[in-house]
C-alpha positions as CSV (number, residue, x, y, z in Angstrom):
1,M,-57.7,1.9,-70.8
2,R,-55.3,-0.8,-69.6
3,I,-53.7,-0.1,-66.4
4,A,-50.1,0.2,-66.9
5,E,-48.8,-1.2,-63.6
6,K,-50.5,-4.5,-64.0
7,T,-48.9,-5.0,-67.5
8,L,-45.6,-4.1,-66.2
9,E,-46.0,-6.3,-63.0
10,T,-47.2,-9.2,-65.5
11,L,-43.7,-8.9,-67.8
12,G,-41.7,-8.8,-64.6
13,N,-43.4,-11.8,-62.9
14,I,-43.1,-13.9,-66.3
15,S,-39.2,-12.7,-66.2
16,K,-38.8,-13.6,-62.7
17,Q,-40.1,-17.1,-62.9
18,H,-38.9,-18.0,-66.5
19,P,-35.4,-16.3,-66.8
20,D,-35.1,-18.0,-70.2
21,Y,-38.3,-17.0,-71.6
22,V,-38.3,-15.0,-75.0
23,F,-41.0,-12.2,-75.2
24,R,-42.4,-11.8,-78.7
25,R,-45.4,-9.4,-78.4
26,V,-44.1,-6.3,-76.6
27,Y,-44.4,-3.7,-79.1
28,R,-48.1,-3.5,-78.9
29,E,-48.0,-2.4,-75.3
30,L,-46.9,0.9,-76.4
31,F,-50.5,1.4,-77.9
32,N,-51.6,2.0,-74.2
33,R,-52.4,5.4,-73.5
34,D,-51.8,4.5,-69.9
35,L,-48.6,3.6,-70.3
36,L,-47.6,6.8,-72.0
37,L,-49.3,9.0,-69.6
38,R,-47.3,7.1,-66.9
39,A,-44.3,7.9,-68.8
40,Y,-45.2,11.7,-68.8
41,L,-45.7,11.6,-64.9
42,K,-42.4,10.3,-64.6
43,L,-41.0,12.8,-66.6
44,A,-42.7,16.0,-65.3
45,P,-41.0,16.7,-62.1
46,N,-37.6,16.8,-63.9
47,E,-36.7,20.5,-64.7
48,G,-34.6,19.4,-67.7
49,N,-37.7,18.7,-69.6
50,M,-38.1,22.4,-69.9
51,T,-35.0,22.3,-72.1
52,R,-35.7,22.6,-75.9
53,G,-34.9,19.9,-78.4
54,T,-34.2,20.3,-82.0
55,D,-37.9,20.8,-82.7
56,G,-38.0,24.2,-80.3
57,R,-40.4,22.5,-77.9
58,T,-40.4,21.4,-74.3
59,I,-42.6,19.5,-72.0
60,D,-44.9,22.5,-71.9
61,G,-48.4,22.0,-73.7
62,F,-48.5,18.2,-73.3
63,S,-52.0,16.6,-74.0
64,M,-53.7,13.3,-74.5
65,E,-54.3,14.3,-77.9
66,M,-50.5,14.3,-78.2
67,V,-50.5,10.9,-76.8
68,D,-52.9,9.8,-79.2
69,E,-51.0,11.2,-82.2
70,I,-48.0,9.3,-80.9
71,I,-49.9,6.0,-80.4
72,D,-51.2,6.4,-84.0
73,Q,-47.7,7.0,-85.4
74,L,-46.3,3.8,-83.2
75,R,-49.2,1.6,-84.7
76,A,-48.6,2.8,-88.2
77,E,-44.9,2.4,-87.6
78,R,-44.4,5.6,-88.8
79,F,-42.8,7.1,-85.6
80,Y,-39.1,8.5,-86.5
81,P,-37.0,10.1,-83.5
82,K,-35.7,13.5,-84.3
83,P,-31.9,14.2,-84.1
84,A,-30.7,15.1,-80.5
85,R,-29.4,18.4,-79.4
86,R,-25.6,18.1,-78.6
87,E,-24.4,19.9,-75.6
88,Y,-21.1,19.6,-73.5
89,I,-20.7,19.7,-69.8
90,P,-17.6,19.5,-68.0
91,K,-15.9,16.5,-66.4
92,A,-14.1,16.2,-63.1
93,N,-10.7,15.7,-65.1
94,G,-11.4,19.1,-66.9
95,K,-12.5,17.5,-70.3
96,M,-16.1,17.9,-71.6
97,R,-18.8,15.2,-71.7
98,P,-21.0,15.2,-74.7
99,L,-24.8,15.0,-74.0
100,G,-27.7,14.4,-76.5
101,I,-30.7,16.3,-75.5
102,P,-33.9,14.4,-77.4
103,T,-37.0,16.1,-78.0
104,F,-39.9,15.8,-75.5
105,R,-41.7,13.5,-77.8
106,D,-38.8,11.0,-78.0
107,K,-38.3,11.2,-74.5
108,L,-42.0,10.1,-73.8
109,V,-41.8,7.1,-76.1
110,Q,-38.2,6.4,-74.7
111,E,-39.6,6.4,-70.9
112,A,-42.6,4.2,-72.1
113,L,-40.2,1.5,-73.9
114,K,-38.0,1.8,-70.8
115,E,-40.5,0.9,-68.7
116,L,-41.5,-2.2,-70.6
117,L,-37.7,-3.4,-71.3
118,E,-36.8,-2.9,-67.5
119,S,-39.5,-4.9,-66.2
120,I,-38.4,-7.7,-68.4
121,Y,-34.7,-7.1,-67.8
122,E,-34.4,-6.3,-64.1
123,P,-35.2,-9.9,-62.8
124,V,-32.4,-11.3,-65.0
125,F,-29.6,-8.7,-64.3
126,S,-26.7,-9.5,-62.4
127,D,-26.5,-8.9,-58.6
128,S,-23.0,-7.5,-59.4
129,S,-24.7,-4.4,-61.3
130,H,-25.8,-1.3,-59.5
131,G,-25.8,1.5,-61.9
132,F,-29.0,3.0,-63.0
133,R,-31.1,0.4,-61.5
134,P,-34.1,0.7,-59.4
135,G,-33.1,0.4,-55.5
136,R,-29.5,0.4,-56.2
137,S,-27.0,3.1,-56.1
138,C,-23.4,4.0,-55.8
139,H,-23.6,3.2,-51.8
140,S,-25.0,-0.2,-52.6
141,A,-22.0,-1.0,-54.9
142,L,-19.7,0.1,-52.2
143,N,-21.4,-1.5,-49.6
144,S,-21.2,-4.9,-51.7
145,I,-17.4,-4.3,-51.8
146,Q,-17.0,-3.9,-48.1
147,Y,-18.9,-7.0,-47.3
148,R,-18.1,-9.4,-50.1
149,C,-14.4,-8.4,-50.7
150,R,-13.0,-8.6,-47.4
151,G,-9.5,-10.2,-47.5
152,A,-8.9,-9.5,-51.1
153,T,-5.1,-9.0,-52.1
154,W,-5.3,-7.9,-56.0
155,V,-7.6,-5.6,-57.5
156,I,-8.2,-5.2,-61.3
157,E,-9.6,-1.5,-61.8
158,G,-11.3,-1.6,-65.1
159,D,-12.0,1.6,-67.3
160,I,-13.6,1.2,-70.8
161,T,-12.4,3.7,-73.3
162,S,-15.4,5.9,-74.3
163,F,-17.9,3.5,-73.5
164,F,-21.1,5.0,-74.6
165,D,-19.5,6.2,-77.6
166,N,-18.5,3.0,-78.7
167,I,-21.4,0.6,-78.2
168,D,-21.9,-1.4,-81.4
169,H,-25.5,-1.1,-82.5
170,D,-25.5,-4.4,-84.4
171,I,-24.3,-6.3,-81.2
172,L,-26.8,-4.5,-79.0
173,L,-29.5,-5.2,-81.1
174,N,-28.7,-8.9,-81.5
175,L,-28.6,-9.1,-77.6
176,I,-32.0,-7.4,-77.1
177,S,-33.5,-9.7,-79.8
178,K,-32.5,-12.8,-77.6
179,K,-34.8,-11.7,-74.9
180,V,-37.3,-9.5,-76.7
181,D,-38.1,-11.3,-80.2
182,D,-40.1,-8.7,-81.4
183,G,-39.2,-7.0,-84.7
184,R,-41.0,-3.7,-84.1
185,V,-39.3,-3.3,-80.8
186,I,-35.9,-3.7,-82.5
187,E,-36.6,-1.5,-85.2
188,L,-37.7,1.2,-82.9
189,I,-34.6,1.1,-80.6
190,R,-32.7,1.0,-84.1
191,R,-34.1,4.2,-85.0
192,F,-33.2,5.9,-81.8
193,L,-29.8,4.8,-82.1
194,K,-29.6,6.0,-85.5
195,A,-31.4,9.3,-85.1
196,G,-27.9,11.1,-84.9
197,Y,-27.4,14.9,-83.4
198,M,-27.4,18.5,-84.3
199,E,-24.0,20.4,-83.6
200,D,-23.0,23.6,-84.8
201,C,-26.3,23.8,-87.0
202,S,-25.0,20.8,-88.9
203,F,-26.5,17.2,-88.6
204,K,-23.9,14.4,-87.5
205,E,-24.8,10.7,-88.3
206,S,-24.8,8.3,-85.3
207,V,-22.6,5.1,-86.6
208,L,-21.7,3.8,-83.0
209,G,-22.7,4.8,-79.3
210,S,-25.7,5.8,-77.3
211,P,-26.3,9.3,-76.6
212,Q,-25.7,10.1,-72.9
213,G,-28.8,12.2,-71.6
214,G,-30.9,9.9,-73.3
215,V,-33.9,8.2,-71.3
216,L,-33.2,5.0,-72.8
217,S,-29.5,4.9,-72.9
218,P,-28.6,3.9,-69.2
219,L,-30.9,0.6,-69.6
220,L,-29.3,-0.4,-73.1
221,A,-26.0,0.3,-71.6
222,N,-26.8,-2.3,-68.7
223,I,-28.2,-4.9,-71.3
224,Y,-24.9,-4.6,-73.3
225,L,-22.6,-4.9,-70.3
226,N,-24.6,-7.7,-68.8
227,E,-22.6,-9.8,-71.2
228,L,-19.6,-8.8,-69.2
229,D,-21.3,-9.6,-65.9
230,K,-22.1,-13.1,-67.0
231,F,-18.6,-13.5,-68.3
232,V,-16.9,-12.5,-65.0
233,E,-19.5,-15.0,-63.4
234,E,-18.3,-17.8,-65.6
235,L,-14.6,-16.7,-64.6
236,R,-15.6,-16.8,-61.1
237,A,-16.9,-20.3,-61.0
238,E,-13.8,-21.4,-63.2
239,Y,-11.1,-20.2,-60.8
240,E,-12.6,-20.2,-57.4
241,R,-11.7,-23.2,-55.1
242,G,-11.3,-24.3,-51.4
243,T,-13.6,-23.8,-48.6
244,D,-11.3,-22.0,-46.0
245,R,-7.7,-20.9,-45.9
246,R,-5.2,-23.2,-44.2
247,A,-4.0,-22.2,-40.8
248,N,-1.2,-19.6,-40.4
249,P,2.0,-21.5,-39.1
250,E,3.2,-18.4,-37.4
251,Y,-0.1,-18.2,-35.6
252,Q,0.2,-21.8,-34.7
253,K,3.7,-21.3,-33.5
254,L,2.8,-18.7,-31.2
255,D,-0.3,-20.3,-29.7
256,A,2.1,-23.4,-29.1
257,R,4.6,-21.2,-27.3
258,R,1.3,-19.5,-25.4
259,R,0.3,-22.9,-24.2
260,R,3.7,-24.1,-23.1
261,A,4.0,-20.8,-20.9
262,I,0.9,-21.5,-19.2
263,T,2.0,-25.1,-18.7
264,S,5.2,-23.8,-17.1
265,S,3.2,-21.3,-15.0
266,Q,4.8,-18.4,-17.0
267,I,2.0,-16.1,-17.0
268,E,3.5,-13.1,-18.2
269,D,5.1,-14.8,-21.2
270,A,1.5,-16.3,-22.1
271,V,0.1,-12.8,-22.0
272,A,3.1,-11.7,-24.5
273,W,2.5,-14.4,-26.8
274,K,-1.2,-13.5,-26.6
275,K,-0.9,-9.9,-27.7
276,A,1.7,-11.2,-30.3
277,M,-1.1,-13.5,-31.9
278,K,-3.5,-10.8,-32.2
279,Q,-1.2,-8.8,-34.2
280,I,-1.2,-11.5,-37.0
281,P,-3.9,-13.2,-39.0
282,T,-5.1,-16.7,-37.9
283,T,-5.1,-18.0,-41.5
284,D,-2.5,-18.1,-44.2
285,V,-3.0,-15.0,-46.6
286,M,-0.9,-16.7,-49.3
287,D,-2.4,-20.1,-49.3
288,S,-2.6,-21.1,-53.1
289,N,-5.4,-23.6,-52.7
290,F,-7.8,-20.8,-51.6
291,V,-9.0,-18.4,-54.4
292,R,-11.9,-16.0,-54.5
293,V,-12.9,-13.5,-57.1
294,R,-15.6,-10.8,-56.7
295,Y,-16.9,-8.5,-59.3
296,V,-18.6,-5.1,-58.6
297,R,-19.9,-2.8,-61.7
298,Y,-21.7,0.6,-61.6
299,A,-22.4,1.4,-65.3
300,D,-19.2,1.3,-66.9
301,D,-16.9,1.4,-63.9
302,W,-16.0,-2.0,-62.8
303,C,-13.6,-3.7,-60.2
304,V,-12.5,-7.3,-59.7
305,F,-11.3,-8.1,-56.2
306,I,-9.2,-11.3,-55.8
307,I,-7.9,-13.5,-53.1
308,G,-5.0,-15.2,-55.0
309,S,-1.9,-14.4,-56.9
310,K,-0.8,-11.6,-58.8
311,A,-0.4,-13.7,-61.6
312,L,-3.8,-15.0,-61.4
313,A,-5.0,-11.2,-61.4
314,M,-3.0,-10.6,-64.6
315,E,-4.6,-13.7,-66.3
316,I,-8.1,-12.7,-65.6
317,K,-7.6,-9.2,-66.5
318,D,-6.2,-10.4,-69.8
319,R,-9.3,-12.7,-70.5
320,I,-11.6,-9.8,-69.7
321,E,-9.8,-7.5,-72.1
322,A,-9.9,-10.1,-74.6
323,F,-13.9,-10.7,-74.2
324,L,-14.4,-7.0,-74.2
325,K,-12.5,-6.9,-77.6
326,E,-14.0,-9.8,-79.3
327,S,-17.6,-10.1,-78.2
328,L,-18.3,-6.3,-77.4
329,H,-15.9,-4.6,-79.6
330,L,-14.8,-2.3,-76.5
331,E,-11.4,-1.4,-75.4
332,L,-9.9,-1.1,-72.0
333,S,-7.9,2.0,-71.4
334,P,-4.3,1.0,-70.9
335,T,-3.6,4.1,-68.7
336,K,-6.4,3.8,-66.5
337,T,-6.9,-0.1,-66.2
338,H,-4.7,-1.4,-63.5
339,V,-3.8,-4.4,-61.3
340,T,-3.3,-3.1,-57.8
341,N,-1.9,-4.5,-54.5
342,L,-4.6,-3.7,-52.1
343,A,-2.4,-4.1,-49.0
344,H,0.0,-1.7,-50.1
345,E,-2.0,0.8,-52.4
346,R,-5.2,2.4,-52.4
347,I,-7.7,2.5,-55.4
348,R,-10.2,5.1,-56.6
349,F,-13.8,3.8,-57.3
350,L,-16.9,6.0,-57.3
351,G,-15.0,8.9,-55.7
352,Y,-14.1,6.9,-52.8
353,E,-10.4,5.8,-51.8
354,I,-10.5,2.2,-51.0
355,S,-7.9,0.1,-49.1
356,K,-7.4,-2.9,-47.0
357,L,-6.7,-2.9,-43.2
358,T,-3.4,-4.7,-42.2
359,S,-2.4,-6.5,-39.1
360,E,-1.4,-3.1,-37.6
361,A,-5.3,-2.6,-37.2
362,G,-5.8,-5.8,-35.1
363,R,-6.4,-9.3,-36.0
364,R,-10.1,-8.9,-35.9
365,R,-10.2,-5.9,-38.5
366,T,-7.2,-7.5,-40.7
367,G,-8.4,-7.7,-44.4
368,C,-11.6,-5.4,-43.9
369,I,-12.1,-2.9,-46.5
370,S,-11.9,0.7,-45.5
371,F,-13.5,3.7,-47.3
372,S,-12.0,7.1,-47.1
373,V,-12.7,10.7,-48.4
374,P,-10.0,11.7,-51.0
375,A,-7.8,14.6,-49.6
376,D,-8.1,16.3,-53.0
377,V,-11.8,16.4,-52.8
378,I,-11.8,18.5,-49.7
379,R,-8.7,20.6,-50.9
380,K,-10.8,21.4,-54.1
381,R,-13.9,22.5,-51.9
382,I,-11.7,24.6,-49.7
383,S,-10.3,26.3,-52.4
384,D,-13.7,27.1,-53.8
385,C,-14.6,29.1,-50.8
386,T,-11.2,30.9,-49.9
387,G,-9.4,33.7,-51.4
388,G,-6.0,32.4,-50.3
389,K,-5.7,30.9,-46.9
390,K,-8.9,32.5,-45.4
391,P,-12.5,32.1,-46.3
392,C,-14.0,34.6,-48.5
393,A,-17.5,35.8,-49.7
394,R,-18.9,34.4,-52.8
395,D,-19.9,37.2,-55.2
396,D,-22.2,35.1,-57.2
397,L,-24.5,34.6,-54.1
398,V,-24.3,38.3,-52.7
399,N,-27.7,39.3,-54.3
400,W,-29.4,36.2,-53.1
401,S,-31.6,36.5,-49.9
402,V,-30.1,35.5,-46.5
403,E,-32.4,32.3,-46.5
404,E,-31.3,31.4,-50.1
405,I,-27.7,31.9,-49.2
406,I,-27.9,29.7,-46.0
407,R,-29.8,27.2,-47.9
408,E,-27.3,27.0,-50.9
409,Y,-24.4,26.5,-48.4
410,A,-26.3,23.8,-46.3
411,S,-27.2,22.1,-49.5
412,E,-23.5,22.0,-50.8
413,I,-22.2,20.6,-47.6
414,N,-25.0,18.0,-46.8
415,G,-24.8,16.7,-50.5
416,L,-21.0,16.0,-50.0
417,Y,-21.7,14.5,-46.4
418,N,-24.6,12.2,-47.8
419,Y,-22.3,11.0,-50.6
420,Y,-19.3,10.4,-48.2
421,S,-21.2,9.3,-45.2
422,L,-19.6,5.6,-45.5
423,A,-16.0,6.8,-45.2
424,S,-14.2,6.3,-41.9
425,N,-12.7,9.7,-42.1
426,V,-16.0,11.7,-43.2
427,S,-16.0,13.3,-39.7
428,T,-12.6,14.7,-39.7
429,R,-12.4,15.8,-43.4
430,L,-15.8,17.4,-43.6
431,H,-15.3,19.2,-40.1
432,R,-12.1,20.8,-41.7
433,L,-14.0,21.7,-44.7
434,A,-16.8,23.3,-42.6
435,W,-14.8,25.5,-40.9
436,F,-13.8,27.3,-44.2
437,H,-17.3,26.7,-45.7
438,E,-19.1,28.4,-42.9
439,G,-16.7,31.1,-42.6
440,S,-17.4,31.7,-46.3
441,M,-21.2,31.7,-45.8
442,L,-20.9,34.3,-43.1
443,K,-18.7,36.7,-45.0
444,T,-21.2,36.6,-48.1
445,I,-24.1,37.3,-45.7
446,A,-21.8,40.1,-44.1
447,K,-21.1,41.4,-47.5
448,K,-24.8,41.4,-48.6
449,E,-25.8,43.3,-45.6
450,R,-22.8,45.4,-45.6
451,S,-21.9,44.5,-41.9
452,S,-19.2,42.2,-40.2
453,V,-19.2,38.9,-39.4
454,R,-19.6,39.1,-35.6
455,K,-22.7,41.1,-36.2
456,V,-24.1,38.3,-38.4
457,L,-23.5,35.8,-35.8
458,R,-25.0,38.0,-33.1
459,K,-28.2,38.4,-35.9
460,Y,-28.6,34.9,-37.0
461,S,-27.1,32.4,-34.4
462,R,-29.4,30.4,-32.5
463,V,-29.2,27.8,-29.5
464,V,-31.4,24.8,-30.5
465,P,-31.8,21.2,-29.2
466,C,-29.8,18.5,-30.7
467,P,-31.3,16.1,-33.1
468,D,-30.5,13.3,-31.0
469,G,-32.3,14.9,-28.0
470,H,-29.1,15.3,-26.0
471,G,-28.1,18.9,-25.0
472,T,-28.1,21.8,-27.4
473,T,-25.9,23.3,-30.1
474,K,-25.5,26.6,-32.0
475,T,-26.1,27.2,-35.6
476,V,-26.8,29.9,-38.1
477,C,-30.3,30.0,-39.1
478,V,-33.3,32.1,-40.2
479,M,-36.3,32.0,-38.0
480,D,-40.0,32.4,-38.8
481,G,-41.4,32.5,-35.5
482,D,-40.6,29.5,-33.7
483,R,-39.8,27.6,-36.8
484,M,-36.2,27.4,-38.5
485,V,-36.9,27.9,-42.5
486,A,-33.0,27.6,-43.3
487,Y,-30.2,26.5,-41.3
488,Y,-26.4,25.3,-41.5
489,P,-26.1,21.8,-40.5
490,F,-25.5,21.2,-36.9
491,A,-25.8,17.4,-36.6
492,G,-22.3,16.6,-37.2
493,F,-20.8,14.6,-39.9
494,R,-20.7,11.0,-38.4
495,K,-20.0,7.9,-40.3
496,K,-23.0,5.9,-41.4
497,R,-24.0,2.4,-42.0
498,Y,-25.4,1.6,-45.6
499,K,-29.3,1.0,-45.4
500,P,-31.1,0.7,-48.5
501,K,-33.4,3.4,-49.0
502,P,-36.5,2.7,-51.4
503,E,-36.5,5.2,-54.2
504,P,-39.2,7.7,-54.1
505,D,-42.0,6.8,-56.4
506,R,-42.8,10.0,-58.5
507,I,-45.7,8.3,-59.8
508,K,-47.4,7.7,-56.5
509,E,-46.1,11.1,-55.0
510,F,-47.1,13.4,-57.8
511,G,-48.9,11.3,-60.4
512,P,-52.2,10.8,-59.0
513,R,-53.0,14.5,-58.5
514,L,-51.8,15.3,-62.0
515,K,-53.2,12.3,-63.8
516,E,-56.8,13.3,-62.3
517,R,-56.5,16.8,-63.4
518,I,-55.4,16.0,-67.0
519,L,-58.1,13.3,-67.4
520,S,-61.0,15.5,-65.9
521,C,-60.4,17.5,-69.1
522,T,-61.4,20.7,-67.2
523,C,-59.7,24.0,-67.5
524,E,-58.3,25.2,-64.3
525,A,-58.6,28.8,-65.7
526,C,-62.0,29.3,-67.3
527,G,-63.6,26.1,-66.0
528,C,-65.0,24.9,-69.4
529,N,-64.8,21.1,-70.3
530,G,-63.0,19.8,-73.3
531,P,-59.4,18.9,-74.6
532,V,-56.7,20.3,-72.3
533,E,-53.1,21.2,-72.3
534,V,-50.5,21.1,-69.5
535,H,-48.6,24.3,-68.9
536,H,-45.2,23.8,-67.2
537,I,-42.9,26.1,-65.6
538,R,-39.3,25.4,-64.3
539,N,-39.5,26.8,-61.1
540,L,-42.6,28.0,-58.9
541,K,-40.7,30.3,-56.6
542,Q,-38.6,31.9,-59.0
543,T,-41.8,32.6,-61.0
544,V,-43.5,34.1,-58.2
545,E,-40.4,36.1,-57.4
546,R,-40.1,37.6,-60.9
547,Y,-43.3,39.7,-60.3
548,E,-42.5,40.5,-56.9
549,G,-43.6,44.7,-56.6
550,K,-45.7,44.0,-59.8
551,Q,-49.1,43.0,-60.9
552,T,-49.3,39.2,-60.5
553,P,-50.4,37.6,-63.7
554,Y,-53.9,35.5,-63.1
555,W,-52.1,32.2,-64.1
556,V,-49.2,32.7,-61.7
557,S,-51.8,33.4,-58.7
558,L,-53.6,30.2,-59.7
559,M,-50.2,28.1,-59.5
560,Q,-49.1,29.8,-56.4
561,D,-52.6,29.1,-54.8
562,M,-52.2,25.4,-55.8
563,R,-48.6,25.0,-55.2
564,S,-47.9,23.6,-58.4
565,K,-45.5,23.8,-61.3
566,T,-48.3,22.7,-63.6
567,L,-51.4,24.2,-64.8
568,V,-54.3,22.3,-66.8
569,L,-55.7,24.8,-69.3
570,C,-57.9,24.6,-72.4
571,K,-56.1,25.4,-75.6
572,E,-57.7,28.8,-75.6
573,C,-56.4,30.0,-72.4
574,H,-53.0,28.3,-72.8
575,R,-52.6,30.4,-76.1
576,K,-53.7,33.3,-74.2
577,L,-51.3,32.7,-71.5
578,H,-48.3,32.6,-73.6
579,S,-49.5,35.9,-75.5
580,G,-50.2,37.6,-72.1
581,K,-53.6,38.0,-72.4
582,L,-54.8,35.6,-69.9
583,V,-56.5,37.8,-67.4
584,S,-59.1,37.2,-64.4
585,F,-62.4,35.3,-65.2
586,Q,-65.8,35.9,-63.7
587,G,-66.8,32.6,-63.5
588,P,-66.0,29.6,-61.1
589,L,-62.6,29.1,-60.7
590,E,-62.4,26.0,-58.8
591,S,-60.0,23.4,-59.8
592,P,-59.8,19.6,-59.0
593,M,-56.5,20.6,-57.1
594,H,-58.7,22.8,-54.5
């Protein structure tokens, strides 16, 4: 069995060293058992794989026999994806977003194919693209704006109408074939795109689009919009001119007056002129001989920042719109695509409000890009935890344990802070929210214990050392001896600088252990050797709590001892588990995990 990592590394190195190289023998790499096992290990930690597809199956029951069966179908070119199950989730604007939930077998093949294509395409994707890419995120896109777009006057806010639903299959497959000239790969992707979906017990054909929720869809979207990235880079090379702005005449006049005042020993006047100079830019922001174009894209959301005139911004917008329509068969939303003067208006991008600092902020900061937490985001969160003007208890959490309640509230505010930590006003905005949010938490606990907020504070408040080592602070927490097992955030909400963080490698974190258990072919219940299947559960803690006060099943005890959401079983034990007949065994019960 070939090691999948070496194959992926080889493909990536070839693509990086030879950007124009055309790959012609990619499909055969899908016959690698280790690649499909790697795909499974990446999918396994995701609870979404416990959701049933149209075949009624989940990730539960995965086996190497399944892998071999899929490889046989791929080898014979008889692998046909099943229709996805259509579900709807609410969007921020109140509308519903359609999701396509593939079967687990389809997810497995999609993940393996995604790994191969990602190794090929990642080295050649544009640096302006940040969505659904390893090592990149919303924060990397925002950081790029902050440090590459300083001084921009005009911004084109682009919004593609129903992008995922309007991807042209023929155009997409033609683009892929330019880099991966393998007919079998193209045909497999075509089958995934044409698989359709089930909605209201009826089959719907897929003529356009790529289903949101599919494992392969984000990568296909990036391949499609990479053409837009390349087009904007061509525009940038065409329009950009000048090495530096000319000097600001007003600044030069004030400097001349300051010098004359110094020569005449008029020190007070010289100081006054110096102060006036600090309030205006040193260069002419309207210099027509200095043009810059900066582009940032996250998935189908993109912006073009321009140092230049409004006429230039409108021209670039029209050319991008024409390119999308003619080359990619996409339309820009006329109501959501704007050309904005950043000096006077704010734009909304990736949930942040973006503005440009003016001369009032001081000469050194003039032109800098500033991020803010939108006020409506905080108002919405406050309204969720208030029954009017005061914090109120949340009835949906009253039956939870105190530890779970605190953890839920902590995760909500920490999640919000982690996302908006780049904003200049994150401290003031979140401290205002925290007053209502913490109050709601205290009232929820008080309602659960039929007590008062004062008594809850007396019971659960602790003075603890500050994380920075300076002084102490008070927080609401649950203690287990000297250890806090759950606590409300107490470190404050200071603005952070962007620091790239490597994505957690699920393969290295969870994979080796689980891979070894599967390949050992040893049942962790009865200890027999032979073909095995992997039993999955959604959540170990909830499964254990389900049997609290009752006799805990044998298989739950095993999973609890191993602290694992998976259990490797022989077919017979797996069948017994689902029929409720898996009881304790007298033989050796040691597993590779112990």
